N, C-alpha and C positions, 0 to 999 in steps of 0.2 A: 561833368558834375558842376551844377549852378552852386556858386558860393553866395551865402547872403551878407549883407553889410556887417563888417566886424568880424568875419571869419578869416583863418588864415588859409592859405593855400597849402594843400599838402605837399610834401616834397620828399624825395628818396635820400637816405644816408647809407653808405656804405662802412659796415661794420665787419671784423674780422668774427669768426664763428664762436670764438671764445668769450668775445664782449657781448656778444647776442645774447649767449646762455647766461652770462653773468647779470646781465640786463633784466633777462626772464626771471631770475632766480628773486631779484629784488620786487617784483610784481607780485598782484595778487590776481587770484583766477578770473578772468574777462577783461582785466586791466590793458589797455594798449601801452604800445612802447611810448606812444607821445606821453600818456598819463604818468607812466613811471617816470619818464626824463625830465617832466615838469615838477615833479615831487622831489626828485633828487637835484636840480637845479635850486629849488626854493629852500632846501635843506641846507644845500652848499652855501646860499647867499645869507641865510641865517646865521650860520657857523663863521663865516667871515666878517659879518657885521659883529657877532659877539666878541670874536678875536679883536678885532680892531679898536672895539669899545674897552675891551680889558687892558689894551697895551696903552691907551691913551691914560687910562685912570691909574697904571702902576707907575710909581715915581721912578725917574731916572737916578741909578746908583752915583752918578756923579753929582747930581743935583741936591741928594740927600745926605752928602758927605760934608 
């Protein structure tokens, strides 16, 4: 397989069967595991950013007393 510039080289991950099934349940028909994982990673990163931003905006209890 010849990769074009900017393409990522495919790799193999080892998952237990239950994890593979759970991952497949998150996907839509025809989606690759890579696409599913990219979406999960993106959602997780946005959630972490949101939580980090909220914790910075909340006043510290000691500071507000």
